[in-house]
Each structure stands twice: as structure tokens, then as C-alpha cells.
MDTraj code that builds the backbone (N, CA, C; nanometers):
import mdtraj as md
import numpy as np

residues = "MET SER ASN SER TYR MET VAL PRO THR ARG ALA GLU LYS CYS THR GLU TYR LEU GLN ASP HIS LEU ASP PRO SER ASN VAL PHE ASN ILE LEU PRO ALA ALA GLU LYS TYR GLU GLU LYS ASN LEU VAL ASP ARG CYS TRP LYS VAL ILE ASP LYS GLN THR GLU ALA ALA VAL LYS SER ASP GLY PHE ALA THR ILE GLU ARG SER LEU LEU GLU ALA ILE VAL VAL ARG ASP THR SER THR VAL LYS GLU VAL ASP LEU PHE GLN ALA VAL ASP LYS TRP VAL THR LYS GLN CYS GLU LYS GLN GLY VAL SER VAL ASN GLY GLU LEU LYS ARG ARG ILE LEU GLY GLU GLY ILE ILE LYS ALA ILE ARG PHE PRO VAL ARG LYS GLN GLU GLU PHE ALA ALA PHE VAL LEU ASP LYS ASP ILE LEU SER LYS GLY GLU LEU VAL ALA PHE PHE GLN PHE PHE SER SER THR LEU ALA ALA PRO VAL GLY PHE SER GLN PHE ARG ARG SER TRP CYS VAL CYS MET HIS PHE PRO CYS GLY ARG PHE PRO SER VAL SER LEU THR THR TRP GLY TYR GLY GLY LEU VAL ASP TYR LEU VAL PHE PHE VAL GLY ASN MET ASP".split()
xyz = np.array([
    [1.4972, -3.1707, -0.6716],
    [1.5638, -3.1361, -0.7966],
    [1.5884, -3.2634, -0.8772],
    [1.5809, -3.2488, -1.0103],
    [1.5953, -3.3648, -1.0960],
    [1.7364, -3.4201, -1.0965],
    [1.8361, -3.3425, -1.0516],
    [1.9730, -3.3926, -1.0444],
    [1.9829, -3.5156, -0.9566],
    [1.8960, -3.5258, -0.8582],
    [1.8983, -3.6393, -0.7663],
    [1.8671, -3.7686, -0.8401],
    [1.7969, -3.7583, -0.9504],
    [1.7558, -3.8763, -1.0258],
    [1.8297, -3.8877, -1.1592],
    [1.9397, -3.8113, -1.1733],
    [2.0231, -3.8187, -1.2925],
    [1.9440, -3.7892, -1.4191],
    [1.8668, -3.6860, -1.4162],
    [1.7921, -3.6441, -1.5347],
    [1.8351, -3.5007, -1.5667],
    [1.9518, -3.4830, -1.6314],
    [2.0071, -3.3495, -1.6514],
    [1.9180, -3.2564, -1.7324],
    [1.8510, -3.3068, -1.8350],
    [1.7659, -3.2204, -1.9174],
    [1.6531, -3.1608, -1.8353],
    [1.5905, -3.2451, -1.7536],
    [1.4820, -3.1959, -1.6697],
    [1.5348, -3.0978, -1.5660],
    [1.6532, -3.1263, -1.5147],
    [1.7139, -3.0357, -1.4159],
    [1.7381, -2.8990, -1.4775],
    [1.7865, -2.8969, -1.6013],
    [1.8111, -2.7700, -1.6696],
    [1.6816, -2.6929, -1.6892],
    [1.5761, -2.7628, -1.7256],
    [1.4466, -2.6971, -1.7463],
    [1.3922, -2.6413, -1.6146],
    [1.4105, -2.7170, -1.5071],
    [1.3660, -2.6697, -1.3752],
    [1.4416, -2.5430, -1.3356],
    [1.5732, -2.5455, -1.3595],
    [1.6566, -2.4306, -1.3255],
    [1.6166, -2.3086, -1.4076],
    [1.5934, -2.3287, -1.5370],
    [1.5518, -2.2191, -1.6245],
    [1.4178, -2.1608, -1.5782],
    [1.3274, -2.2488, -1.5400],
    [1.1958, -2.2031, -1.4941],
    [1.2103, -2.1182, -1.3686],
    [1.2919, -2.1653, -1.2745],
    [1.3113, -2.0915, -1.1500],
    [1.3784, -1.9563, -1.1756],
    [1.4760, -1.9542, -1.2678],
    [1.5430, -1.8281, -1.3004],
    [1.4449, -1.7287, -1.3610],
    [1.3570, -1.7788, -1.4472],
    [1.2597, -1.6918, -1.5146],
    [1.1551, -1.6363, -1.4177],
    [1.1294, -1.7092, -1.3092],
    [1.0241, -1.6689, -1.2156],
    [1.0794, -1.6194, -1.0817],
    [1.2099, -1.5951, -1.0793],
    [1.2757, -1.5512, -0.9569],
    [1.2438, -1.4047, -0.9277],
    [1.2040, -1.3750, -0.8045],
    [1.1786, -1.2367, -0.7636],
    [1.1934, -1.2275, -0.6117],
    [1.1854, -1.1059, -0.5548],
    [1.2071, -1.0907, -0.4100],
    [1.1108, -1.1707, -0.3234],
    [0.9924, -1.2012, -0.3749],
    [0.8940, -1.2725, -0.2937],
    [0.9274, -1.4205, -0.2754],
    [1.0091, -1.4765, -0.3650],
    [1.0378, -1.6201, -0.3548],
    [1.1865, -1.6533, -0.3492],
    [1.2721, -1.5497, -0.3512],
    [1.4161, -1.5758, -0.3591],
    [1.4676, -1.6578, -0.2416],
    [1.4091, -1.6387, -0.1221],
    [1.4585, -1.7127, -0.0056],
    [1.4017, -1.8540, 0.0016],
    [1.3059, -1.8849, -0.0833],
    [1.2596, -2.0225, -0.0960],
    [1.3450, -2.0983, -0.1970],
    [1.3937, -2.0257, -0.2968],
    [1.4704, -2.0875, -0.4052],
    [1.6188, -2.1013, -0.3712],
    [1.6765, -1.9998, -0.3069],
    [1.8205, -1.9992, -0.2803],
    [1.8700, -2.1216, -0.2032],
    [1.8066, -2.1618, -0.0925],
    [1.8572, -2.2789, -0.0192],
    [1.8607, -2.4063, -0.1052],
    [1.7570, -2.4259, -0.1876],
    [1.7538, -2.5436, -0.2745],
    [1.8620, -2.5350, -0.3816],
    [1.8823, -2.4155, -0.4356],
    [1.9859, -2.3968, -0.5379],
    [2.1242, -2.4254, -0.4807],
    [2.1479, -2.3849, -0.3555],
    [2.2765, -2.4128, -0.2911],
    [2.2913, -2.5620, -0.2608],
    [2.1847, -2.6241, -0.2163],
    [2.1890, -2.7665, -0.1827],
    [2.2262, -2.8517, -0.3028],
    [2.1692, -2.8173, -0.4190],
    [2.1937, -2.8963, -0.5391],
    [2.3005, -2.8348, -0.6285],
    [2.3748, -2.7396, -0.5725],
    [2.4920, -2.6817, -0.6381],
    [2.4604, -2.6261, -0.7766],
    [2.3496, -2.5549, -0.7853],
    [2.3121, -2.4871, -0.9099],
    [2.3730, -2.3468, -0.9050],
    [2.5007, -2.3380, -0.9433],
    [2.5762, -2.2137, -0.9246],
    [2.5124, -2.0935, -0.9951],
    [2.4685, -2.1121, -1.1189],
    [2.4090, -1.9999, -1.1915],
    [2.2830, -1.9482, -1.1214],
    [2.2039, -2.0418, -1.0718],
    [2.0817, -2.0033, -1.0023],
    [2.1146, -1.9350, -0.8700],
    [2.2159, -1.9846, -0.8008],
    [2.2607, -1.9217, -0.6756],
    [2.3035, -1.7779, -0.7025],
    [2.3824, -1.7594, -0.8080],
    [2.4289, -1.6245, -0.8426],
    [2.3118, -1.5320, -0.8749],
    [2.2127, -1.5842, -0.9471],
    [2.0954, -1.5043, -0.9811],
    [2.0185, -1.4651, -0.8548],
    [2.0102, -1.5580, -0.7611],
    [1.9416, -1.5296, -0.6351],
    [2.0086, -1.4143, -0.5613],
    [2.1408, -1.4198, -0.5542],
    [2.2119, -1.3145, -0.4823],
    [2.2011, -1.1796, -0.5534],
    [2.1901, -1.1827, -0.6857],
    [2.1705, -1.0575, -0.7584],
    [2.0358, -0.9958, -0.7239],
    [1.9335, -1.0806, -0.7138],
    [1.8009, -1.0325, -0.6751],
    [1.8055, -0.9754, -0.5338],
    [1.8724, -1.0472, -0.4441],
    [1.8832, -1.0023, -0.3049],
    [1.9563, -0.8687, -0.2969],
    [2.0648, -0.8545, -0.3734],
    [2.1417, -0.7296, -0.3707],
    [2.0622, -0.6132, -0.4272],
    [1.9937, -0.6360, -0.5376],
    [1.9237, -0.5264, -0.6055],
    [1.7922, -0.4893, -0.5377],
    [1.7284, -0.5872, -0.4719],
    [1.5969, -0.5618, -0.4128],
    [1.5914, -0.6143, -0.2695],
    [1.6933, -0.5783, -0.1930],
    [1.7058, -0.6299, -0.0565],
    [1.5854, -0.5958, 0.0300],
    [1.5414, -0.4721, 0.0214],
    [1.4317, -0.4295, 0.1076],
    [1.3067, -0.5138, 0.0859],
    [1.2707, -0.5360, -0.0411],
    [1.1529, -0.6182, -0.0712],
    [1.1764, -0.7634, -0.0306],
    [1.2983, -0.8119, -0.0497],
    [1.3287, -0.9514, -0.0180],
    [1.3182, -0.9800, 0.1315],
    [1.3729, -0.8899, 0.2155],
    [1.3711, -0.9155, 0.3601],
    [1.2328, -0.8957, 0.4205],
    [1.1431, -0.8324, 0.3443],
    [1.0055, -0.8158, 0.3915],
    [0.9142, -0.9276, 0.3425],
    [0.9699, -1.0217, 0.2649],
    [0.8905, -1.1325, 0.2134],
    [0.8659, -1.2359, 0.3223],
    [0.7643, -1.3196, 0.3019],
    [0.7332, -1.4245, 0.4002],
    [0.8469, -1.5251, 0.4129],
    [0.9159, -1.5506, 0.3022],
    [1.0233, -1.6502, 0.3031],
    [1.1404, -1.6120, 0.3909],
    [1.1605, -1.4832, 0.4135],
    [1.2745, -1.4387, 0.4938],
    [1.2659, -1.4913, 0.6366],
    [1.1466, -1.5011, 0.6889],
    [1.1285, -1.5453, 0.8281],
    [1.1658, -1.6916, 0.8480],
    [1.1806, -1.7673, 0.7387],
    [1.2070, -1.9113, 0.7495],
    [1.3513, -1.9488, 0.7164],
    [1.4358, -1.8522, 0.6837],
    [1.5715, -1.8859, 0.6416],
    [1.6559, -1.9335, 0.7599],
    [1.7626, -2.0040, 0.7292],
    [1.8558, -2.0511, 0.8319],
    [1.9377, -1.9335, 0.8844],
    [1.9871, -1.9491, 1.0060],
    [2.0645, -1.8409, 1.0676],
    [2.1889, -1.8083, 0.9851],
    [2.2523, -1.9092, 0.9259],
    [2.3734, -1.8853, 0.8463],
    [2.3446, -1.7947, 0.7269],
    [2.2283, -1.8131, 0.6650],
    [2.1908, -1.7279, 0.5525],
    [2.1583, -1.5871, 0.6017],
    [2.0940, -1.5776, 0.7165],
    [2.0652, -1.4466, 0.7758],
    [2.1942, -1.3687, 0.7967],
    [2.2934, -1.4347, 0.8516],
    [2.4213, -1.3671, 0.8769],
    [2.4871, -1.3239, 0.7464],
    [2.4790, -1.4096, 0.6437],
    [2.5381, -1.3755, 0.5143],
    [2.4755, -1.2489, 0.4558],
    [2.3470, -1.2310, 0.4796],
    [2.2762, -1.1128, 0.4290],
    [2.3144, -0.9893, 0.5089],
    [2.3185, -1.0029, 0.6402],
    [2.3440, -0.8882, 0.7274],
    [2.4861, -0.8343, 0.7108],
    [2.5824, -0.9218, 0.6861],
    [2.7212, -0.8760, 0.6724],
    [2.7518, -0.8254, 0.5313],
    [2.6592, -0.8427, 0.4396],
    [2.6830, -0.8102, 0.2992],
    [2.6900, -0.6577, 0.2781],
    [2.7936, -0.6118, 0.2095],
    [2.8118, -0.4693, 0.1856],
    [2.7234, -0.4170, 0.0732],
    [2.6791, -0.5060, -0.0155],
    [2.6102, -0.4622, -0.1369],
    [2.4585, -0.4647, -0.1256],
    [2.4062, -0.4838, -0.0053],
    [2.2610, -0.4863, 0.0141],
    [2.2008, -0.3476, -0.0078],
    [2.0838, -0.3427, -0.0713],
    [2.0151, -0.2159, -0.0965],
    [1.8970, -0.2060, -0.0012],
    [1.9265, -0.1703, 0.1214],
    [1.8231, -0.1630, 0.2242],
    [1.8664, -0.0645, 0.3316],
    [1.7704, 0.0076, 0.3878],
    [1.7999, 0.0955, 0.4997],
    [1.8311, 0.0096, 0.6222],
    [1.9226, 0.0563, 0.7030],
    [1.9610, -0.0211, 0.8217],
    [1.8432, -0.0434, 0.9149],
    [1.7558, 0.0556, 0.9258],
    [1.6406, 0.0407, 1.0149],
    [1.5467, -0.0674, 0.9634],
    [1.5302, -0.0773, 0.8310],
    [1.4453, -0.1823, 0.7737],
    [1.5099, -0.3195, 0.7904],
    [1.6410, -0.3239, 0.7746],
    [1.7117, -0.4503, 0.7933],
    [1.7001, -0.4964, 0.9381],
    [1.7173, -0.4029, 1.0316],
    [1.7059, -0.4384, 1.1731],
    [1.5667, -0.4919, 1.2059],
    [1.4641, -0.4264, 1.1526],
    [1.3276, -0.4713, 1.1784],
    [1.3041, -0.6116, 1.1229],
    [1.3609, -0.6395, 1.0056],
    [1.3476, -0.7733, 0.9464],
    [1.4189, -0.8775, 1.0317],
    [1.5375, -0.8418, 1.0804],
    [1.6135, -0.9330, 1.1665],
    [1.5379, -0.9577, 1.2966],
    [1.4790, -0.8535, 1.3511],
    [1.4032, -0.8676, 1.4758],
    [1.2810, -0.9585, 1.4561],
    [1.2141, -0.9451, 1.3430],
    [1.1002, -1.0330, 1.3137],
    [1.1465, -1.1776, 1.3003],
    [1.2623, -1.1960, 1.2347],
    [1.3161, -1.3311, 1.2174],
    [1.3436, -1.3962, 1.3526],
    [1.4139, -1.3247, 1.4409],
    [1.4509, -1.3838, 1.5690],
    [1.3296, -1.4004, 1.6599],
    [1.2302, -1.3150, 1.6466],
    [1.1067, -1.3306, 1.7231],
    [1.0364, -1.4600, 1.6829],
    [1.0371, -1.4899, 1.5530],
    [0.9793, -1.6153, 1.5033],
    [1.0543, -1.7355, 1.5605],
    [1.1865, -1.7230, 1.5713],
    [1.2669, -1.8323, 1.6262],
    [1.2297, -1.8585, 1.7721],
    [1.2083, -1.7527, 1.8473],
    [1.1675, -1.7683, 1.9873],
    [1.0315, -1.8376, 1.9960],
    [0.9402, -1.7957, 1.9095],
    [0.8062, -1.8549, 1.9098],
    [0.8107, -2.0027, 1.8721],
    [0.8994, -2.0373, 1.7787],
    [0.9144, -2.1774, 1.7383],
    [0.9606, -2.2641, 1.8542],
    [1.0482, -2.2065, 1.9369],
    [1.1012, -2.2797, 2.0508],
    [1.0039, -2.2821, 2.1684],
    [0.8939, -2.2088, 2.1552],
    [0.7925, -2.2064, 2.2607],
    [0.8373, -2.1365, 2.3862],
    [0.9247, -2.0370, 2.3701],
    [0.9743, -1.9639, 2.4868],
    [0.9287, -1.8188, 2.4774],
    [0.9245, -1.7528, 2.5910],
    [0.8834, -1.6120, 2.5918],
    [0.9896, -1.5270, 2.5238],
    [0.9432, -1.4315, 2.4470],
    [1.0342, -1.3455, 2.3705],
    [1.0913, -1.2366, 2.4603],
    [1.2226, -1.2279, 2.4672],
    [1.2874, -1.1188, 2.5401],
    [1.4193, -1.0853, 2.4727],
    [1.4688, -0.9676, 2.5011],
    [1.5884, -0.9186, 2.4338],
    [1.7110, -1.0043, 2.4561],
    [1.7283, -1.0549, 2.5772],
    [1.8462, -1.1373, 2.6078],
    [1.8474, -1.2644, 2.5247],
    [1.7308, -1.3301, 2.5141],
    [1.7221, -1.4526, 2.4350],
    [1.7425, -1.4231, 2.2867],
    [1.6833, -1.3135, 2.2377],
    [1.6984, -1.2781, 2.0960],
    [1.8457, -1.2547, 2.0622],
    [1.9154, -1.1881, 2.1519],
    [2.0571, -1.1612, 2.1262],
    [2.1362, -1.2920, 2.1259],
    [2.1033, -1.3827, 2.2144],
    [2.1739, -1.5103, 2.2208],
    [2.1524, -1.5910, 2.0929],
    [2.0302, -1.5890, 2.0418],
    [1.9999, -1.6630, 1.9187],
    [2.0713, -1.5996, 1.7994],
    [2.0701, -1.4679, 1.7931],
    [2.1338, -1.3988, 1.6809],
    [2.2857, -1.4110, 1.6851],
    [2.3428, -1.3947, 1.8021],
    [2.4884, -1.3996, 1.8139],
    [2.5520, -1.2649, 1.7857],
    [2.6709, -1.2458, 1.8379],
    [2.7384, -1.1166, 1.8260],
    [2.7729, -1.0815, 1.6815],
    [2.7992, -1.1832, 1.5982],
    [2.8345, -1.1568, 1.4582],
    [2.7251, -1.0816, 1.3850],
    [2.6009, -1.1223, 1.4052],
    [2.4878, -1.0577, 1.3391],
    [2.4587, -0.9222, 1.4028],
    [2.4603, -0.9170, 1.5351],
    [2.4325, -0.7910, 1.6044],
    [2.5307, -0.6827, 1.5609],
    [2.6593, -0.7153, 1.5594],
    [2.7606, -0.6155, 1.5268],
    [2.7630, -0.5820, 1.3773],
    [2.7034, -0.6659, 1.2943],
    [2.7009, -0.6391, 1.1499],
    [2.5909, -0.5408, 1.1111],
    [2.4948, -0.5173, 1.2004],
    [2.3903, -0.4182, 1.1748],
    [2.4497, -0.2802, 1.2031],
    [2.4446, -0.1926, 1.1060],
    [2.5180, -0.0661, 1.1163],
    [2.4340, 0.0430, 1.1822],
    [2.4143, 0.0243, 1.3110],
    [2.3356, 0.1204, 1.3886],
    [2.3883, 0.2640, 1.3791],
    [2.5213, 0.2855, 1.3752],
    [2.5717, 0.4231, 1.3738],
    [2.5306, 0.5054, 1.2515],
    [2.4906, 0.4409, 1.1415],
    [2.4553, 0.5189, 1.0227],
    [2.3092, 0.5629, 1.0247],
    [2.2336, 0.5210, 1.1254],
    [2.0939, 0.5611, 1.1344],
    [2.0800, 0.6968, 1.2051],
    [1.9647, 0.7569, 1.1862],
    [1.9358, 0.8816, 1.2557],
    [1.8931, 0.8498, 1.3988],
    [1.9186, 0.9435, 1.4889],
    [1.8856, 0.9216, 1.6297],
    [1.7363, 0.8940, 1.6490],
    [1.6506, 0.9643, 1.5721],
    [1.5059, 0.9453, 1.5874],
    [1.4648, 0.8028, 1.5497],
    [1.5234, 0.7504, 1.4423],
    [1.4929, 0.6140, 1.3989],
    [1.5436, 0.5132, 1.5020],
    [1.6613, 0.5401, 1.5528],
    [1.7195, 0.4514, 1.6540],
    [1.6277, 0.4438, 1.7758],
    [1.5801, 0.5591, 1.8195],
    [1.4928, 0.5646, 1.9371],
    [1.3590, 0.4967, 1.9100],
    [1.3066, 0.5151, 1.7893],
    [1.1732, 0.4635, 1.7571],
    [1.1711, 0.3130, 1.7303],
    [1.2768, 0.2601, 1.6689],
    [1.2707, 0.1216, 1.6228],
    [1.3673, 0.0245, 1.6903],
    [1.4654, 0.0761, 1.7618],
    [1.5666, -0.0116, 1.8230],
    [1.5554, -0.0146, 1.9743],
    [1.5286, 0.0988, 2.0332],
    [1.5347, 0.1148, 2.1783],
    [1.4527, 0.0119, 2.2547],
    [1.3269, -0.0102, 2.2138],
    [1.2383, -0.0962, 2.2927],
    [1.2496, -0.2451, 2.2593],
    [1.3427, -0.2814, 2.1715],
    [1.3596, -0.4230, 2.1364],
    [1.4481, -0.4962, 2.2367],
    [1.5226, -0.4209, 2.3148],
    [1.6073, -0.4769, 2.4218],
    [1.7147, -0.5724, 2.3714],
    [1.7500, -0.5607, 2.2444],
    [1.8560, -0.6466, 2.1912],
    [1.9935, -0.5908, 2.2277],
    [2.0037, -0.4603, 2.2294],
    [2.1291, -0.3974, 2.2703],
    [2.1332, -0.3846, 2.4223],
    [2.2526, -0.3914, 2.4770],
    [2.2668, -0.3783, 2.6216],
    [2.2453, -0.2329, 2.6635],
    [2.2220, -0.2119, 2.7924],
    [2.2025, -0.0753, 2.8414],
    [2.3259, 0.0099, 2.8156],
    [2.4417, -0.0526, 2.8330],
    [2.5659, 0.0205, 2.8086],
    [2.5781, 0.0627, 2.6628],
    [2.5394, -0.0256, 2.5724],
    [2.5444, 0.0066, 2.4296],
    [2.4452, 0.1172, 2.3946],
    [2.3259, 0.1108, 2.4533],
    [2.2251, 0.2136, 2.4263],
    [2.2745, 0.3509, 2.4707],
    [2.3318, 0.3565, 2.5908],
    [2.3852, 0.4836, 2.6415],
    [2.4963, 0.5337, 2.5482],
    [2.5836, 0.4419, 2.5081],
    [2.6956, 0.4801, 2.4211],
    [2.6463, 0.5311, 2.2863],
    [2.5413, 0.4693, 2.2326],
    [2.4882, 0.5136, 2.1038],
    [2.4266, 0.6532, 2.1146],
    [2.3545, 0.6794, 2.2213],
    [2.2949, 0.8122, 2.2358],
    [2.4030, 0.9178, 2.2570],
    [2.5111, 0.8804, 2.3226],
    [2.6237, 0.9723, 2.3358],
    [2.6884, 0.9950, 2.1988],
    [2.6938, 0.8877, 2.1189],
    [2.7489, 0.8979, 1.9834],
    [2.6629, 0.9912, 1.8983],
    [2.5308, 0.9746, 1.9056],
    [2.4405, 1.0595, 1.8281],
    [2.4486, 1.2056, 1.8725],
    [2.4878, 1.2262, 1.9977],
    [2.5018, 1.3624, 2.0500],
    [2.6419, 1.4178, 2.0273],
    [2.7225, 1.3392, 1.9557],
    [2.8603, 1.3801, 1.9212],
    [2.9490, 1.3983, 2.0435],
    [2.9226, 1.3214, 2.1482],
    [3.0063, 1.3320, 2.2674],
    [3.0943, 1.2085, 2.2872],
    [3.0742, 1.1074, 2.2013],
    [3.1507, 0.9837, 2.2167],
    [3.1552, 0.9110, 2.0831],
    [3.2616, 0.8344, 2.0640],
    [3.2702, 0.7520, 1.9424],
    [3.1680, 0.6393, 1.9508],
    [3.1358, 0.5807, 1.8372],
    [3.0407, 0.4699, 1.8347],
    [3.0953, 0.3527, 1.9151],
    [3.0066, 0.2719, 1.9752],
    [3.0514, 0.1556, 2.0514],
    [3.1436, 0.0659, 1.9689],
    [3.2421, 0.0104, 2.0341],
    [3.3411, -0.0736, 1.9657],
    [3.2730, -0.1914, 1.8962],
    [3.3136, -0.2167, 1.7724],
    [3.2643, -0.3331, 1.6996],
    [3.1505, -0.3043, 1.6040],
    [3.0900, -0.1863, 1.6147],
    [2.9795, -0.1504, 1.5255],
    [3.0318, -0.0627, 1.4118],
    [3.0075, -0.1037, 1.2891],
    [3.0588, -0.0314, 1.1731],
    [2.9851, 0.1006, 1.1521],
    [3.0627, 0.2038, 1.1167],
    [3.0051, 0.3345, 1.0861],
    [2.9990, 0.3587, 0.9354],
    [3.0349, 0.2576, 0.8568],
    [3.0395, 0.2740, 0.7119],
    [2.9105, 0.2238, 0.6476],
    [2.8603, 0.3033, 0.5555],
    [2.7389, 0.2658, 0.4840],
    [2.7680, 0.1518, 0.3876],
    [2.6670, 0.0760, 0.3571],
    [2.6821, -0.0313, 0.2589],
    [2.7155, 0.0320, 0.1241],
    [2.8052, -0.0325, 0.0508],
    [2.8649, 0.0308, -0.0669],
    [2.7900, 0.0033, -0.1955],
    [2.6580, -0.0040, -0.1876],
    [2.5828, -0.0245, -0.3105],
    [2.5638, 0.1074, -0.3817],
    [2.5356, 0.0991, -0.5117],
    [2.5052, 0.2178, -0.5891],
    [2.3978, 0.1853, -0.6899],
    [2.3261, 0.2881, -0.7300],
    [2.2245, 0.2721, -0.8324],
    [2.2794, 0.3314, -0.9609],
    [2.2820, 0.2520, -1.0659],
    [2.3364, 0.2976, -1.1930],
    [2.2237, 0.3088, -1.2947],
    [2.2062, 0.4279, -1.3524],
    [2.0994, 0.4489, -1.4487],
    [2.1529, 0.5217, -1.5704],
    [2.0943, 0.4941, -1.6855],
    [2.1326, 0.5612, -1.8082],
    [2.0231, 0.6600, -1.8464],
    [2.0612, 0.7869, -1.8674],
    [1.9680, 0.8876, -1.9131],
    [2.0195, 0.9428, -2.0451],
    [1.9364, 0.9458, -2.1481],
    [1.9810, 1.0041, -2.2750],
    [2.0047, 1.1531, -2.2588],
    [2.1177, 1.2023, -2.3095],
    [2.1510, 1.3441, -2.2991],
    [2.1779, 1.3998, -2.4386],
    [2.1122, 1.5083, -2.4728],
    [2.1356, 1.5709, -2.6019],
    [2.2148, 1.6988, -2.5848],
    [2.3296, 1.7066, -2.6511],
    [2.4113, 1.8273, -2.6394],
    [2.3467, 1.9433, -2.7143],
    [2.2815, 1.9119, -2.8288],
    [2.2150, 2.0137, -2.9074],
    [2.0697, 1.9751, -2.9288],
    [1.9800, 2.0736, -2.9463],
    [1.8391, 2.0427, -2.9740],
    [1.8239, 1.9579, -3.0988],
    [1.9087, 1.9835, -3.1984],
    [1.9042, 1.9042, -3.3218],
    [2.0424, 1.9079, -3.3858],
    [2.0695, 1.8079, -3.4669],
    [2.1997, 1.7986, -3.5329],
    [2.1783, 1.7674, -3.6796],
    [2.2402, 1.8440, -3.7664],
    [2.2362, 1.8156, -3.9097],
    [2.3542, 1.7267, -3.9425],
    [2.3239, 1.6029, -3.9798],
    [2.4313, 1.5074, -4.0065],
    [2.5130, 1.5478, -4.1294],
    [2.4535, 1.6295, -4.2178],
    [2.5255, 1.6684, -4.3390],
    [2.6381, 1.7657, -4.3072],
    [2.6153, 1.8501, -4.2051],
    [2.7186, 1.9477, -4.1685],
    [2.8023, 1.9014, -4.0499],
    [2.7391, 1.8252, -3.9596],
    [2.8100, 1.7802, -3.8390],
    [2.9024, 1.6630, -3.8683],
    [2.8619, 1.5798, -3.9611],
    [2.9443, 1.4656, -3.9962],
    [2.9495, 1.3593, -3.8885],
    [2.8425, 1.3505, -3.8096],
    [2.8412, 1.2555, -3.6979],
    [2.8092, 1.1156, -3.7473],
    [2.8672, 1.0174, -3.6881],
    [2.8538, 0.8803, -3.7371],
    [2.7308, 0.8065, -3.6909],
    [2.6417, 0.8719, -3.6173],
    [2.5185, 0.8047, -3.5749],
    [2.5327, 0.7237, -3.4482],
    [2.6473, 0.7312, -3.3815],
    [2.6664, 0.6566, -3.2576],
    [2.5906, 0.7242, -3.1435],
    [2.5497, 0.6463, -3.0457],
    [2.4765, 0.6998, -2.9306],
    [2.5725, 0.7233, -2.8154],
    [2.5719, 0.8423, -2.7611],
    [2.6556, 0.8752, -2.6463],
    [2.5699, 0.8845, -2.5214],
    [2.6261, 0.8530, -2.4080],
    [2.5531, 0.8704, -2.2839],
    [2.6509, 0.8885, -2.1691],
    [2.6013, 0.9461, -2.0624],
    [2.6784, 0.9622, -1.9404],
    [2.6268, 0.8647, -1.8371],
    [2.7153, 0.8096, -1.7584],
    [2.6755, 0.7183, -1.6520],
    [2.7059, 0.7845, -1.5185],
    [2.6008, 0.8046, -1.4360],
    [2.6169, 0.8660, -1.3048],
    [2.6065, 0.7571, -1.1985],
    [2.7016, 0.7519, -1.1073],
    [2.6988, 0.6567, -0.9990],
    [2.6564, 0.7302, -0.8720],
    [2.5452, 0.6875, -0.8152],
    [2.4903, 0.7550, -0.6984],
    [2.4927, 0.6583, -0.5812],
    [2.5687, 0.6886, -0.4792],
    [2.5780, 0.6005, -0.3632],
    [2.4567, 0.6131, -0.2735],
    [2.4509, 0.5275, -0.1736],
    [2.3424, 0.5294, -0.0768],
    [2.3602, 0.6476, 0.0167],
    [2.2798, 0.7502, -0.0029],
    [2.2927, 0.8713, 0.0774],
    [2.1963, 0.8728, 0.1953],
    [2.1190, 0.7650, 0.2111],
    [2.0205, 0.7626, 0.3191],
    [2.0884, 0.7494, 0.4545],
])
top = md.Topology()
chain = top.add_chain()
for i, resn in enumerate(residues, 1):
    res = top.add_residue(resn, chain, resSeq=i)
    for name in ("N", "CA", "C"):
        top.add_atom(name, md.element.get_by_symbol(name[0]), res)
traj = md.Trajectory(xyz[None], top)
């Protein structure tokens, strides 16, 4: 970054360029640098991209290279727009890459140790469907046998979810504006309307 060389004008141009070209495919390459050089506006823009397009962002190549601290920040975030099963798969790919980097054989015990309990417990397994849980989580061996049994009992409505795992969905919403016409046509001479545009805003939570 040009800030290192005390060239503020160039730094501003670099920041503007990055903001203009920021998208889910490169957000995890840009965010660490923006944080390092304390580019607050760029950092905020990065997090907005991550929140609005989480699913695409975590499937990008850059996600596999992020630091563990950033991974945890994403997983604990309530405003992420991603299915839990997709988030879990992205996390599993990330930790598998970490094992490969260390040149050790990949196994569930090691993956859990690298991830840590904070990340594991932040993945909201209870909000997933039993079929998805069985198909995408069961064979990864990240959860203990006791946790797996408890989750299947939970899905069968015979037991509460294992302690420490959140049952609350991420609180993101999609906000869209749709033009609504009360009448097929309006005569301004008789209606006396001032020409203002009215609209309704519907807030739709994550129902997945």
C-alpha cells in the first residue's frame, strides 16, 4: 500500500480502485491488506460484500487462504447470507487445506483441534435438516460420536440440541423494493395526487 511510502494521493487512488473492483471472488484477498493498512472504509466495504454474498465468497479460492482469526469472525457472524451446510463445507475445505500444508494426514480429530471449539460451536448444526446433516457432516468426523448421537436424537425430537450449539438462524434479511399500483390508472386532475412515488418494503428472513 502507498501509505507505507507516505504517498496519500496514490493510496487514495489504490483504495478507490479496490473498492470499485471488490467482489466475492477477491474480497478475502483484499480484506487482510485493508485491515493491515487501516483502510477503514475499504474494510467496511469488504464486510458488506461478505454479508451480502457470503455463499459466493466462501466458495472463492481466496477463502482457503485466510487466517484462522478471520475464519472465526465469519463463522460467528449473525448477518452472513449462507446456508449452514454450505458454510460447514467451506470450513471443512479450509481446515483440510491447513492439514495438507502441515504435511500431516487429514483426520477429524486433527481438524477439530485446528479449528478449535469456538469455530465448531459457532456452526449452527441444529438449524439444518437431518438429511443434510447425514449427507455432509456425518463422515467428516469433526463432531464427536457423542455429539453425533445427540444430534440425531435432536432431529428425532427426543432430545435437546447438544450444549453449546446455537439453534438460532442467522438474522440476515433480504430487502427488495417492488412497485405497487393501487389503481390501474389515476387521473391527476380528479385525484389531486402530488406525483410522489409510494412503495412497500417487505422484510423476508432466512427461511431455509
